[in-house]
N, C-alpha and C positions, 0 to 999 in steps of 0.2 A: 547596369549591374543585374545579375541573375537573382531571382527571388529565392529565398531559402526554402528548402523542402520542409513541409510540415512534418514534424516528428510524431509518431504514433504515441498516444498516452493512454493510461488507464486511470480510473477513479477508484480509490480503495476506501471503504468505510469500516470503521471499527464497530462491531456489533455485540461484543462481550467484554466484560471487565478484565483487566490485567491483574486484579487482586488475587493473590494465592497462586499465581502462575510462576513457573521457573524464571530465574533471572534472564536466561537467554531469550525467552519469549518476550519478556518485557523490553529487552534491548532491541529486538526486531521491531516492535511497535514504535519505539522511539526513533529508530533509524528511518522508518517510513514517515515519521512526522505525526503520528497519531497520538492524541492526548487524552481523549475521552470517548465514551460511547456516542455513536452517531456523528462523530467527527469524520469528515471526508477530506482526502487530499488527492491531488492529481499528480501522478508520477509518470516519467517516461517509461514506455513499455520496453524494458530490457530484460535479458535473462536474469540479471542480478535482482531486479525488483520482483520478477515472477518467482524467483527462488525464495525471497523473503515472504511473499504471500503464501507460497506453498508450505512454508515452515509453520505458519499459524492460521490454517484455514478455519479453525474453530473459533477464532477471535475476529476475523475480518471477512468481508465479502467484496468482490469486484462489482462495482455498481454499473459501470459502462466502459466500453472501449471506444475511444474516439480517434479519428485520423488527423 
């Protein structure tokens, strides 16, 4: 059986609070799976995930990109 190709991922960390932010921005944080400040999640590097990160750049940072 052929080995599965490793999918490229990115790690996203929440760096600012969602308190006082518009509902749509809080929803994006929830969609990424982020719950609190300094919480990190690893997500597949897709245009959809990149778009979510681009919508809230003041609340998150991309920690690293892995292959």
